[in-house]
Backbone and ligand atoms as CSV (ligand in chain L), in Angstrom:
chain,resi,resn,atom,element,x,y,z
A,1,UNK,N,N,92.546,94.746,162.300
A,1,UNK,CA,C,91.545,95.754,162.426
A,1,UNK,C,C,91.023,95.540,163.889
A,2,UNK,N,N,90.642,96.706,164.555
A,2,UNK,CA,C,90.274,96.604,166.054
A,2,UNK,C,C,88.756,96.817,166.012
A,3,UNK,N,N,88.082,95.757,166.526
A,3,UNK,CA,C,86.755,95.680,166.583
A,3,UNK,C,C,86.283,96.082,168.029
A,4,UNK,N,N,85.179,96.880,168.153
A,4,UNK,CA,C,84.655,97.419,169.314
A,4,UNK,C,C,83.250,97.194,169.446
A,5,UNK,N,N,82.715,96.679,170.319
A,5,UNK,CA,C,81.278,96.229,170.428
A,5,UNK,C,C,80.710,97.366,171.278
A,6,UNK,N,N,81.426,98.048,172.041
A,6,UNK,CA,C,81.011,99.215,173.040
A,6,UNK,C,C,80.550,100.392,172.180
A,7,UNK,N,N,79.661,101.141,172.865
A,7,UNK,CA,C,79.221,102.380,171.991
A,7,UNK,C,C,80.525,103.106,171.818
A,8,UNK,N,N,80.313,103.717,170.689
A,8,UNK,CA,C,81.668,104.359,170.163
A,8,UNK,C,C,81.597,105.884,170.536
A,9,UNK,N,N,82.383,106.114,171.676
A,9,UNK,CA,C,82.525,107.544,171.948
A,9,UNK,C,C,83.965,108.004,172.110
A,10,UNK,N,N,84.784,107.023,171.741
A,10,UNK,CA,C,86.195,107.283,171.646
A,10,UNK,C,C,86.527,108.081,170.291
A,11,UNK,N,N,86.987,109.237,170.544
A,11,UNK,CA,C,87.262,110.132,169.303
A,11,UNK,C,C,88.334,109.404,168.402
A,12,UNK,N,N,89.373,108.736,168.950
A,12,UNK,CA,C,90.318,108.138,168.142
A,12,UNK,C,C,89.729,106.994,167.284
A,13,UNK,N,N,88.770,106.113,167.910
A,13,UNK,CA,C,88.165,104.989,167.209
A,13,UNK,C,C,87.390,105.725,166.089
A,14,UNK,N,N,86.505,106.739,166.480
A,14,UNK,CA,C,85.567,107.108,165.376
A,14,UNK,C,C,86.458,107.825,164.105
A,15,UNK,N,N,87.695,108.387,164.577
A,15,UNK,CA,C,88.370,108.757,163.362
A,15,UNK,C,C,88.804,107.725,162.576
A,16,UNK,N,N,89.247,106.642,163.250
A,16,UNK,CA,C,89.568,105.346,162.418
A,16,UNK,C,C,88.330,104.866,161.682
A,17,UNK,N,N,87.256,104.898,162.310
A,17,UNK,CA,C,86.018,104.368,161.488
A,17,UNK,C,C,85.797,105.356,160.377
A,18,UNK,N,N,85.859,106.664,160.498
A,18,UNK,CA,C,85.739,107.799,159.474
A,18,UNK,C,C,86.750,107.229,158.382
A,19,UNK,N,N,87.846,106.974,158.762
A,19,UNK,CA,C,88.978,106.731,157.692
A,19,UNK,C,C,88.659,105.467,156.904
A,20,UNK,N,N,88.065,104.493,157.736
A,20,UNK,CA,C,87.705,103.351,156.949
A,20,UNK,C,C,86.540,103.499,156.137
A,21,UNK,N,N,85.654,104.358,156.765
A,21,UNK,CA,C,84.452,104.675,155.870
A,21,UNK,C,C,84.924,105.510,154.562
A,22,UNK,N,N,85.818,106.408,154.654
A,22,UNK,CA,C,86.341,107.177,153.638
A,22,UNK,C,C,86.943,106.239,152.704
A,23,UNK,N,N,88.002,105.364,153.358
A,23,UNK,CA,C,88.708,104.444,152.450
A,23,UNK,C,C,87.796,103.541,151.594
A,24,UNK,N,N,86.781,103.045,152.203
A,24,UNK,CA,C,85.595,102.183,151.523
A,24,UNK,C,C,85.076,103.138,150.450
A,25,UNK,N,N,84.655,104.202,150.721
A,25,UNK,CA,C,84.213,104.942,149.789
A,25,UNK,C,C,84.870,105.294,148.485
A,26,UNK,N,N,86.161,105.687,148.814
A,26,UNK,CA,C,87.110,105.897,147.751
A,26,UNK,C,C,87.254,104.584,146.889
A,27,UNK,N,N,87.279,103.459,147.690
A,27,UNK,CA,C,87.483,102.168,146.829
A,27,UNK,C,C,86.300,101.833,145.874
A,28,UNK,N,N,85.119,102.172,146.618
A,28,UNK,CA,C,84.049,101.784,145.583
A,28,UNK,C,C,83.835,102.769,144.527
A,29,UNK,N,N,84.231,104.003,144.879
A,29,UNK,CA,C,84.051,105.054,143.800
A,29,UNK,C,C,85.134,104.657,142.604
A,30,UNK,N,N,86.310,104.225,143.109
A,30,UNK,CA,C,87.380,103.773,142.189
A,30,UNK,C,C,86.835,102.678,141.393
A,31,UNK,N,N,86.111,101.591,142.004
A,31,UNK,CA,C,85.470,100.438,141.358
A,31,UNK,C,C,84.567,100.899,140.383
A,32,UNK,N,N,83.562,101.941,140.806
A,32,UNK,CA,C,82.570,102.349,139.926
A,32,UNK,C,C,83.175,103.025,138.737
A,33,UNK,N,N,84.190,103.927,138.980
A,33,UNK,CA,C,84.819,104.547,137.725
A,33,UNK,C,C,85.294,103.537,136.826
A,34,UNK,N,N,85.943,102.492,137.365
A,34,UNK,CA,C,86.533,101.393,136.486
A,34,UNK,C,C,85.576,100.764,135.728
A,35,UNK,N,N,84.325,100.576,136.387
A,35,UNK,CA,C,83.294,99.718,135.689
A,35,UNK,C,C,82.680,100.781,134.617
A,36,UNK,N,N,82.439,101.920,135.000
A,36,UNK,CA,C,81.922,102.882,133.951
A,36,UNK,C,C,83.005,103.125,132.809
A,37,UNK,N,N,84.209,103.196,133.064
A,37,UNK,CA,C,85.252,103.341,131.868
A,37,UNK,C,C,85.143,102.002,130.976
A,38,UNK,N,N,85.086,100.819,131.768
A,38,UNK,CA,C,84.946,99.634,130.974
A,38,UNK,C,C,83.809,99.670,129.958
A,39,UNK,N,N,82.541,100.019,130.712
A,39,UNK,CA,C,81.250,100.012,129.888
A,39,UNK,C,C,81.378,100.962,128.709
A,40,UNK,N,N,81.936,102.176,128.989
A,40,UNK,CA,C,82.117,103.284,127.966
A,40,UNK,C,C,82.910,102.691,126.828
A,41,UNK,N,N,83.995,101.969,127.167
A,41,UNK,CA,C,84.927,101.354,126.025
A,41,UNK,C,C,84.127,100.415,125.377
A,42,UNK,N,N,83.245,99.440,126.094
A,42,UNK,CA,C,82.572,98.467,125.245
A,42,UNK,C,C,81.563,99.228,124.308
A,43,UNK,N,N,80.869,100.293,125.086
A,43,UNK,CA,C,79.857,100.970,124.065
A,43,UNK,C,C,80.558,101.642,122.823
A,44,UNK,N,N,81.607,102.156,123.253
A,44,UNK,CA,C,82.385,103.029,121.998
A,44,UNK,C,C,82.829,102.018,121.068
A,45,UNK,N,N,83.325,100.916,121.518
A,45,UNK,CA,C,83.704,99.916,120.547
A,45,UNK,C,C,82.665,99.353,119.593
A,46,UNK,N,N,81.574,99.172,120.442
A,46,UNK,CA,C,80.391,98.664,119.633
A,46,UNK,C,C,79.828,99.699,118.585
A,47,UNK,N,N,79.928,100.974,119.122
A,47,UNK,CA,C,79.523,102.126,118.065
A,47,UNK,C,C,80.420,102.301,116.940
A,48,UNK,N,N,81.723,102.141,117.321
A,48,UNK,CA,C,82.745,102.517,116.162
A,48,UNK,C,C,83.234,101.422,115.415
A,49,UNK,N,N,82.878,100.141,115.968
A,49,UNK,CA,C,83.420,98.864,115.106
A,49,UNK,C,C,82.937,98.844,113.811
A,50,UNK,N,N,81.567,99.170,113.558
A,50,UNK,CA,C,81.172,99.115,112.158
A,50,UNK,C,C,81.803,99.999,111.341
A,51,UNK,N,N,82.006,101.422,111.918
A,51,UNK,CA,C,82.612,102.376,111.176
A,51,UNK,C,C,84.232,101.939,110.879
A,52,UNK,N,N,84.837,101.497,111.787
A,52,UNK,CA,C,86.106,100.944,111.683
A,52,UNK,C,C,86.306,99.978,110.573
A,53,UNK,N,N,85.329,98.909,110.496
A,53,UNK,CA,C,85.456,97.858,109.690
A,53,UNK,C,C,85.100,98.440,108.363
A,54,UNK,N,N,84.267,99.489,108.180
A,54,UNK,CA,C,83.829,99.949,106.982
A,54,UNK,C,C,85.205,100.730,106.397
A,55,UNK,N,N,85.793,101.352,107.275
A,55,UNK,CA,C,87.107,102.146,106.853
A,55,UNK,C,C,88.138,101.138,106.423
A,56,UNK,N,N,88.234,100.006,107.101
A,56,UNK,CA,C,89.260,99.010,106.727
A,56,UNK,C,C,88.831,98.445,105.267
A,57,UNK,N,N,87.520,98.339,105.232
A,57,UNK,CA,C,87.044,97.656,104.046
A,57,UNK,C,C,87.369,98.529,102.856
A,58,UNK,N,N,86.982,100.017,103.151
A,58,UNK,CA,C,87.343,100.953,102.029
A,58,UNK,C,C,88.804,101.054,101.756
A,59,UNK,N,N,89.500,100.938,102.722
A,59,UNK,CA,C,90.945,101.094,102.410
A,59,UNK,C,C,91.500,99.842,101.611
A,60,UNK,N,N,90.941,98.637,101.850
A,60,UNK,CA,C,91.396,97.457,101.174
A,60,UNK,C,C,90.729,97.677,99.725
A,61,UNK,N,N,89.549,98.312,99.467
A,61,UNK,CA,C,88.773,98.488,98.195
A,61,UNK,C,C,89.766,99.451,97.439
A,62,UNK,N,N,90.208,100.523,98.221
A,62,UNK,CA,C,90.995,101.380,97.584
A,62,UNK,C,C,92.370,100.676,96.977
A,63,UNK,N,N,92.857,99.914,97.866
A,63,UNK,CA,C,94.097,99.105,97.622
A,63,UNK,C,C,93.929,98.260,96.226
A,64,UNK,N,N,92.815,97.623,96.389
A,64,UNK,CA,C,92.578,96.499,95.254
A,64,UNK,C,C,92.117,97.217,93.984
A,65,UNK,N,N,91.609,98.588,94.162
A,65,UNK,CA,C,91.199,99.240,93.050
A,65,UNK,C,C,92.566,99.873,92.503
A,66,UNK,N,N,93.512,100.059,93.196
A,66,UNK,CA,C,94.837,100.683,93.026
A,66,UNK,C,C,95.773,99.679,92.119
A,67,UNK,N,N,95.471,98.379,92.519
A,67,UNK,CA,C,96.333,97.343,92.071
A,67,UNK,C,C,96.324,97.274,90.407
A,68,UNK,N,N,95.151,97.411,89.648
A,68,UNK,CA,C,95.379,97.401,88.304
A,68,UNK,C,C,96.281,98.598,87.757
A,69,UNK,N,N,96.538,99.549,88.482
A,69,UNK,CA,C,97.359,100.661,87.943
A,69,UNK,C,C,98.745,100.257,87.406
A,70,UNK,N,N,99.533,99.440,88.066
A,70,UNK,CA,C,100.702,98.836,87.373
A,70,UNK,C,C,100.403,98.219,86.063
A,71,UNK,N,N,99.345,97.526,86.144
A,71,UNK,CA,C,98.967,96.796,84.852
A,71,UNK,C,C,98.539,97.944,83.788
A,72,UNK,N,N,97.848,98.837,84.235
A,72,UNK,CA,C,97.502,99.933,83.213
A,72,UNK,C,C,98.744,100.747,82.606
A,73,UNK,N,N,99.791,100.634,83.554
A,73,UNK,CA,C,101.118,101.283,83.112
A,73,UNK,C,C,101.575,100.391,81.785
A,74,UNK,N,N,101.155,99.190,81.990
A,74,UNK,CA,C,101.837,98.203,81.140
A,74,UNK,C,C,101.015,98.213,79.717
A,75,UNK,N,N,99.805,98.619,80.003
A,75,UNK,CA,C,98.941,98.600,78.798
A,75,UNK,C,C,99.499,99.677,77.627
A,76,UNK,N,N,99.075,99.314,76.560
A,76,UNK,CA,C,99.669,100.165,75.447
A,76,UNK,C,C,98.788,101.345,74.889
A,77,UNK,N,N,99.776,102.593,74.913
A,77,UNK,CA,C,99.088,103.695,74.281
A,77,UNK,C,C,99.814,103.944,73.030
A,78,UNK,N,N,99.104,103.840,71.910
A,78,UNK,CA,C,99.560,103.980,70.654
A,78,UNK,C,C,99.314,105.113,70.032
A,79,UNK,N,N,100.547,105.859,69.523
A,79,UNK,CA,C,100.197,107.241,68.805
A,79,UNK,C,C,101.085,106.910,67.478
A,80,UNK,N,N,100.497,107.293,66.328
A,80,UNK,CA,C,101.130,107.266,65.103
A,80,UNK,C,C,101.579,105.877,64.911
A,81,UNK,N,N,100.998,104.805,65.281
A,81,UNK,CA,C,101.270,103.356,64.926
A,81,UNK,C,C,102.317,102.992,65.806
A,82,UNK,N,N,102.717,103.707,66.890
A,82,UNK,CA,C,103.906,103.165,67.668
A,82,UNK,C,C,103.474,103.211,69.212
A,83,UNK,N,N,104.037,102.332,69.886
A,83,UNK,CA,C,103.711,102.314,71.290
A,83,UNK,C,C,104.493,103.395,71.935
A,84,UNK,N,N,103.763,104.321,72.608
A,84,UNK,CA,C,104.413,105.714,73.162
A,84,UNK,C,C,105.476,105.285,74.117
A,85,UNK,N,N,105.302,104.171,74.980
A,85,UNK,CA,C,106.235,103.928,76.077
A,85,UNK,C,C,107.587,103.282,75.547
A,86,UNK,N,N,107.497,102.580,74.428
A,86,UNK,CA,C,108.726,101.986,73.911
A,86,UNK,C,C,109.188,102.459,72.464
A,87,UNK,N,N,108.117,102.923,71.768
A,87,UNK,CA,C,108.615,103.156,70.438
A,87,UNK,C,C,108.408,102.123,69.431
A,88,UNK,N,N,107.955,100.936,70.124
A,88,UNK,CA,C,107.812,99.669,69.174
A,88,UNK,C,C,106.541,99.913,68.330
A,89,UNK,N,N,106.687,99.362,67.113
A,89,UNK,CA,C,105.529,99.295,66.151
A,89,UNK,C,C,104.408,98.651,66.881
A,90,UNK,N,N,103.144,99.277,66.934
A,90,UNK,CA,C,101.981,98.635,67.143
A,90,UNK,C,C,101.671,97.478,66.239
A,91,UNK,N,N,101.364,96.341,66.913
A,91,UNK,CA,C,101.010,95.144,65.996
A,91,UNK,C,C,100.635,93.774,67.027
A,92,UNK,N,N,100.315,92.890,66.369
A,92,UNK,CA,C,99.885,91.622,67.093
A,92,UNK,C,C,101.300,91.127,67.752
A,93,UNK,N,N,101.232,90.893,69.235
A,93,UNK,CA,C,102.445,90.489,69.789
A,93,UNK,C,C,103.185,91.518,70.413
A,94,UNK,N,N,102.716,92.922,70.437
A,94,UNK,CA,C,103.444,93.873,70.989
A,94,UNK,C,C,103.545,93.704,72.455
A,95,UNK,N,N,102.400,93.385,73.024
A,95,UNK,CA,C,102.351,93.230,74.659
A,95,UNK,C,C,103.418,92.245,75.066
A,96,UNK,N,N,103.518,91.085,74.263
A,96,UNK,CA,C,104.436,90.011,74.593
A,96,UNK,C,C,105.808,90.528,74.599
A,97,UNK,N,N,106.202,91.297,73.466
A,97,UNK,CA,C,107.443,91.788,73.277
A,97,UNK,C,C,107.821,92.822,74.194
A,98,UNK,N,N,106.903,93.527,74.713
A,98,UNK,CA,C,107.123,94.572,75.662
A,98,UNK,C,C,107.447,93.795,77.025
A,99,UNK,N,N,106.656,92.848,77.380
A,99,UNK,CA,C,106.834,92.024,78.618
A,99,UNK,C,C,107.934,91.188,78.616
A,100,UNK,N,N,108.596,90.639,77.531
A,100,UNK,CA,C,109.601,89.814,77.432
A,100,UNK,C,C,110.998,90.284,77.046
A,101,UNK,N,N,110.809,91.494,76.355
A,101,UNK,CA,C,112.106,91.883,75.516
A,101,UNK,C,C,112.525,93.291,76.157
A,102,UNK,N,N,111.820,93.860,77.052
A,102,UNK,CA,C,112.214,95.219,77.656
A,102,UNK,C,C,112.632,95.055,79.151
A,103,UNK,N,N,112.735,93.826,79.714
A,103,UNK,CA,C,113.087,93.580,81.033
A,103,UNK,C,C,114.309,93.814,81.250
A,104,UNK,N,N,115.263,93.597,80.362
A,104,UNK,CA,C,116.821,93.751,80.754
A,104,UNK,C,C,117.389,94.856,80.056
A,105,UNK,N,N,116.964,95.101,78.878
A,105,UNK,CA,C,117.429,96.308,78.112
A,105,UNK,C,C,116.296,97.078,77.546
A,106,UNK,N,N,116.488,98.183,77.090
A,106,UNK,CA,C,115.508,99.027,76.525
A,106,UNK,C,C,115.050,98.473,75.180
A,107,UNK,N,N,113.926,99.002,74.613
A,107,UNK,CA,C,113.451,98.699,73.394
A,107,UNK,C,C,114.468,99.088,72.226
A,108,UNK,N,N,115.402,99.892,72.641
A,108,UNK,CA,C,116.427,100.464,71.646
A,108,UNK,C,C,117.117,99.334,70.843
A,109,UNK,N,N,117.366,98.208,71.564
A,109,UNK,CA,C,118.175,97.301,70.897
A,109,UNK,C,C,117.315,96.573,69.834
A,110,UNK,N,N,115.971,96.511,69.946
A,110,UNK,CA,C,115.078,95.978,68.896
A,110,UNK,C,C,114.920,97.065,67.796
A,111,UNK,N,N,114.781,98.305,68.202
A,111,UNK,CA,C,114.445,99.421,67.222
A,111,UNK,C,C,115.567,99.469,66.298
A,112,UNK,N,N,116.763,99.392,66.753
A,112,UNK,CA,C,117.943,99.537,65.857
A,112,UNK,C,C,118.360,98.366,65.220
A,113,UNK,N,N,117.641,97.262,65.275
A,113,UNK,CA,C,117.942,96.062,64.605
A,113,UNK,C,C,117.079,95.519,63.525
A,114,UNK,N,N,117.588,94.957,62.468
A,114,UNK,CA,C,116.685,94.327,61.418
A,114,UNK,C,C,117.168,92.973,61.148
A,115,UNK,N,N,116.311,91.939,61.538
A,115,UNK,CA,C,116.660,90.602,61.191
A,115,UNK,C,C,115.556,89.873,60.499
A,116,UNK,N,N,116.030,88.909,59.929
A,116,UNK,CA,C,114.793,87.878,59.406
A,116,UNK,C,C,114.475,87.028,60.506
A,117,UNK,N,N,113.266,86.235,60.419
A,117,UNK,CA,C,112.702,85.406,61.614
A,117,UNK,C,C,113.844,84.686,62.101
A,118,UNK,N,N,114.734,84.097,61.168
A,118,UNK,CA,C,115.816,83.145,61.754
A,118,UNK,C,C,116.825,83.992,62.478
A,119,UNK,N,N,116.937,85.174,61.976
A,119,UNK,CA,C,117.923,86.067,62.599
A,119,UNK,C,C,117.500,86.340,63.959
A,120,UNK,N,N,116.089,86.744,64.267
A,120,UNK,CA,C,115.759,87.099,65.428
A,120,UNK,C,C,115.796,85.883,66.392
A,121,UNK,N,N,115.440,84.872,65.760
A,121,UNK,CA,C,115.547,83.438,66.543
A,121,UNK,C,C,116.865,83.245,67.094
A,122,UNK,N,N,117.861,83.527,66.228
A,122,UNK,CA,C,119.195,83.203,66.776
A,122,UNK,C,C,119.628,84.289,67.848
A,123,UNK,N,N,119.135,85.319,67.698
A,123,UNK,CA,C,119.523,86.470,68.834
A,123,UNK,C,C,118.767,85.871,70.163
A,124,UNK,N,N,117.556,85.589,69.998
A,124,UNK,CA,C,116.763,84.912,71.198
A,124,UNK,C,C,117.730,83.849,71.814
A,125,UNK,N,N,118.100,82.849,70.978
A,125,UNK,CA,C,118.678,81.692,71.501
A,125,UNK,C,C,120.130,82.058,72.241
A,126,UNK,N,N,120.866,83.177,71.350
A,126,UNK,CA,C,121.951,83.703,72.045
A,126,UNK,C,C,121.822,84.231,73.352
A,127,UNK,N,N,120.621,85.039,73.562
A,127,UNK,CA,C,120.429,85.624,74.782
A,127,UNK,C,C,119.995,84.556,75.846
A,128,UNK,N,N,119.264,83.536,75.361
A,128,UNK,CA,C,118.995,82.500,76.274
A,128,UNK,C,C,120.167,81.795,76.842
A,129,UNK,N,N,121.173,81.521,75.928
A,129,UNK,CA,C,122.390,80.839,76.264
A,129,UNK,C,C,123.444,81.650,76.999
A,130,UNK,N,N,123.389,82.777,76.775
A,130,UNK,CA,C,124.507,83.677,77.343
A,130,UNK,C,C,123.990,84.625,78.432
A,131,UNK,N,N,122.679,85.180,78.202
A,131,UNK,CA,C,122.308,86.409,78.936
A,131,UNK,C,C,121.036,86.140,79.996
A,132,UNK,N,N,120.787,84.692,80.053
A,132,UNK,CA,C,119.742,84.446,81.127
A,132,UNK,C,C,118.424,84.825,80.595
A,133,UNK,N,N,118.241,84.873,79.362
A,133,UNK,CA,C,116.846,85.148,78.887
A,133,UNK,C,C,115.987,83.687,78.977
A,134,UNK,N,N,114.864,83.815,79.518
A,134,UNK,CA,C,114.103,82.611,79.862
A,134,UNK,C,C,113.531,81.907,78.623
A,135,UNK,N,N,112.996,80.755,78.907
A,135,UNK,CA,C,112.216,80.171,77.826
A,135,UNK,C,C,110.902,80.887,77.567
A,136,UNK,N,N,110.693,81.144,76.317
A,136,UNK,CA,C,109.680,81.874,75.962
A,136,UNK,C,C,108.167,81.002,75.714
A,137,UNK,N,N,108.631,79.866,75.567
A,137,UNK,CA,C,107.352,78.869,75.529
A,137,UNK,C,C,106.573,79.210,74.232
A,138,UNK,N,N,105.272,79.140,74.452
A,138,UNK,CA,C,104.457,79.132,73.291
A,138,UNK,C,C,104.437,80.754,72.701
A,139,UNK,N,N,104.931,81.680,73.606
A,139,UNK,CA,C,105.049,82.994,73.213
A,139,UNK,C,C,106.101,83.239,72.102
A,140,UNK,N,N,107.087,82.331,72.074
A,140,UNK,CA,C,108.225,82.699,71.153
A,140,UNK,C,C,107.774,82.898,69.748
A,141,UNK,N,N,106.749,82.022,69.342
A,141,UNK,CA,C,106.391,82.125,67.834
A,141,UNK,C,C,105.662,83.454,67.576
A,142,UNK,N,N,104.808,83.927,68.539
A,142,UNK,CA,C,104.273,85.105,68.266
A,142,UNK,C,C,105.242,86.265,68.380
A,143,UNK,N,N,106.197,86.161,69.273
A,143,UNK,CA,C,107.290,87.193,69.405
A,143,UNK,C,C,108.065,87.304,68.109
A,144,UNK,N,N,108.378,86.183,67.577
A,144,UNK,CA,C,109.212,85.971,66.318
A,144,UNK,C,C,108.326,86.638,65.176
A,145,UNK,N,N,107.074,86.278,65.037
A,145,UNK,CA,C,106.310,86.738,64.090
A,145,UNK,C,C,106.399,88.266,64.081
A,146,UNK,N,N,106.133,88.815,65.233
A,146,UNK,CA,C,106.061,90.281,65.408
A,146,UNK,C,C,107.381,90.928,64.917
A,147,UNK,N,N,108.502,90.378,65.467
A,147,UNK,CA,C,109.761,90.862,65.024
A,147,UNK,C,C,109.994,90.774,63.611
A,148,UNK,N,N,109.827,89.502,63.027
A,148,UNK,CA,C,110.106,89.408,61.654
A,148,UNK,C,C,109.130,90.254,60.746
A,149,UNK,N,N,107.982,90.592,61.246
A,149,UNK,CA,C,107.089,91.312,60.361
A,149,UNK,C,C,107.392,92.903,60.608
A,150,UNK,N,N,107.682,93.332,61.807
A,150,UNK,CA,C,107.842,94.766,61.915
A,150,UNK,C,C,109.349,95.157,61.917
A,151,UNK,N,N,110.337,94.245,62.092
A,151,UNK,CA,C,111.704,94.723,62.313
A,151,UNK,C,C,112.461,93.722,61.211
A,152,UNK,N,N,112.041,93.595,59.967
A,152,UNK,CA,C,112.559,92.935,58.978
A,152,UNK,C,C,113.753,93.618,58.307
A,153,UNK,N,N,114.755,92.968,57.656
A,153,UNK,CA,C,115.723,93.666,56.987
A,153,UNK,C,C,115.177,94.471,55.818
A,154,UNK,N,N,115.622,95.567,55.630
A,154,UNK,CA,C,115.060,96.205,54.317
A,154,UNK,C,C,115.665,95.674,53.171
A,155,UNK,N,N,114.848,95.774,51.995
A,155,UNK,CA,C,115.458,95.090,50.900
A,155,UNK,C,C,116.822,95.592,50.426
A,156,UNK,N,N,117.803,94.748,50.494
A,156,UNK,CA,C,119.181,95.072,50.404
A,156,UNK,C,C,119.669,95.095,48.784
A,157,UNK,N,N,118.773,94.422,48.014
A,157,UNK,CA,C,119.237,94.201,46.707
A,157,UNK,C,C,118.321,95.025,45.734
A,158,UNK,N,N,118.943,95.344,44.722
A,158,UNK,CA,C,118.337,96.273,43.511
A,158,UNK,C,C,117.742,97.584,44.010
A,159,UNK,N,N,116.894,98.152,43.375
A,159,UNK,CA,C,116.436,99.431,43.566
A,159,UNK,C,C,115.303,99.335,44.589
A,160,UNK,N,N,115.093,100.444,45.198
A,160,UNK,CA,C,114.060,100.523,46.304
A,160,UNK,C,C,112.748,100.548,45.623
A,161,UNK,N,N,111.512,99.949,46.201
A,161,UNK,CA,C,110.298,100.095,45.617
A,161,UNK,C,C,109.903,101.447,45.176
A,162,UNK,N,N,109.338,101.583,44.101
A,162,UNK,CA,C,108.884,103.138,43.828
A,162,UNK,C,C,107.923,103.673,44.874
A,163,UNK,N,N,108.057,104.758,45.210
A,163,UNK,CA,C,107.128,105.505,46.135
A,163,UNK,C,C,105.906,105.670,45.454
A,164,UNK,N,N,104.777,105.537,46.237
A,164,UNK,CA,C,103.503,105.518,45.813
A,164,UNK,C,C,102.557,106.579,46.665
A,165,UNK,N,N,101.644,107.040,46.111
A,165,UNK,CA,C,100.764,107.984,46.813
A,165,UNK,C,C,101.334,109.226,47.422
A,166,UNK,N,N,102.092,109.800,46.632
A,166,UNK,CA,C,102.809,110.997,47.075
A,166,UNK,C,C,102.104,112.232,46.604
A,167,UNK,N,N,101.969,113.172,47.429
A,167,UNK,CA,C,101.336,114.538,47.158
A,167,UNK,C,C,102.342,115.493,46.765
A,168,UNK,N,N,102.633,115.558,45.465
A,168,UNK,CA,C,103.731,116.388,45.033
A,168,UNK,C,C,103.126,117.882,45.217
A,169,UNK,N,N,103.904,118.740,45.611
A,169,UNK,CA,C,103.672,119.993,45.530
A,169,UNK,C,C,104.526,120.994,44.655
A,170,UNK,N,N,104.035,122.115,44.219
A,170,UNK,CA,C,104.721,122.965,43.206
A,170,UNK,C,C,105.682,123.810,44.086
A,171,UNK,N,N,107.052,123.865,43.648
A,171,UNK,CA,C,107.912,124.793,44.155
A,171,UNK,C,C,107.676,126.228,43.679
A,172,UNK,N,N,107.526,127.110,44.658
A,172,UNK,CA,C,107.527,128.585,44.302
A,172,UNK,C,C,108.606,129.273,44.384
A,173,UNK,N,N,108.840,130.280,43.606
A,173,UNK,CA,C,110.176,131.036,43.669
A,173,UNK,C,C,110.169,131.883,45.062
L,1,HEC,C1,C,117.430,88.152,80.480
L,1,HEC,C2,C,117.677,89.559,79.945
L,1,HEC,C3,C,117.392,89.728,78.506
L,1,HEC,C4,C,115.977,89.806,78.154
L,1,HEC,C5,C,114.723,89.266,78.816
L,1,HEC,C6,C,116.264,90.065,76.746
L,1,HEC,N1,N,117.304,90.321,76.357
L,1,HEC,FE1,FE,118.232,91.126,74.669
L,1,HEC,N2,N,119.848,91.149,75.382
L,1,HEC,C7,C,120.161,91.040,76.545
L,1,HEC,C8,C,121.606,91.301,76.877
L,1,HEC,C9,C,122.533,91.230,78.196
L,1,HEC,C10,C,122.146,91.756,75.624
L,1,HEC,C11,C,123.491,92.470,75.222
L,1,HEC,C12,C,123.300,93.918,75.555
L,1,HEC,C13,C,124.396,94.595,75.042
L,1,HEC,O1,O,125.278,94.217,74.195
L,1,HEC,O2,O,124.662,95.855,75.550
L,1,HEC,C14,C,121.038,91.829,74.626
L,1,HEC,C15,C,121.071,92.281,73.265
L,1,HEC,C16,C,119.999,92.215,72.515
L,1,HEC,C17,C,119.993,92.600,71.219
L,1,HEC,C18,C,121.227,93.094,70.409
L,1,HEC,C19,C,121.987,91.778,69.769
L,1,HEC,C20,C,123.176,92.278,69.105
L,1,HEC,O3,O,123.575,91.238,68.358
L,1,HEC,O4,O,123.458,93.287,68.999
L,1,HEC,C21,C,118.809,92.398,70.754
L,1,HEC,C22,C,118.314,92.707,69.173
L,1,HEC,C23,C,117.910,91.944,71.689
L,1,HEC,N3,N,118.613,91.829,72.877
L,1,HEC,C24,C,116.662,91.441,71.502
L,1,HEC,C25,C,115.831,91.025,72.490
L,1,HEC,C26,C,114.613,90.502,72.255
L,1,HEC,C27,C,113.841,90.672,71.118
L,1,HEC,C28,C,114.073,90.028,73.575
L,1,HEC,C29,C,112.631,89.596,73.620
L,1,HEC,C30,C,112.611,88.262,73.151
L,1,HEC,C31,C,115.114,90.225,74.435
L,1,HEC,N4,N,116.292,90.915,73.826
L,1,HEC,C32,C,115.047,90.080,75.824
L,1,HEC,C33,C,119.516,90.450,77.619
L,1,HEC,C34,C,118.102,90.259,77.469
């Protein structure tokens, strides 16, 4: 930088000083703009932070309120004594049967079969030994009770039990 203590009447020098002045002005304006932008950002983030966080909260609230839905899917809607989803007879243990016995195959395999409790047990053991069915733990007894009660073999001996409570109607010509 060329410093000159003499009175400045040299047009070249004053040009240079003008330039320096201009340059300094530009720099300070740029600096000022930078500061303003920073401040604006700060203010905006302070203003919108609560809103953003409430939005995030509401989103997570929506998510957590949405999460019971798959469970609701699993809950049982019973029409005419049968679970709408699987066709299984409504009864104690239905939920456990749905949870454990319709994971690999449909409920059809249950619906089309009739076994005694021992028969059902041996099917379960067979599936455990050959098909990767898991240990049913304490639920096994409940599941077996359900199956034995609702999918028991029909009486195969003798005559069927007489029908009761029938509303006979007259045939008309
Ligand atoms: C880990 C998978 C799996 C699970 C869980 C499972 N099964 Fe099975 N199950 C099978 C397979 C595989 C077969 C053979 C399917 C075939 O023959 O097409 C089968 C067949 C059956 C059959 C027909 C057996 C036969 O002799 O024809 C019945 C009844 C049955 N399962 C009932 C159940 C019951 C009740 C449960 C719940 C306790 C259950 N399954 C859970 C895999 C499973």
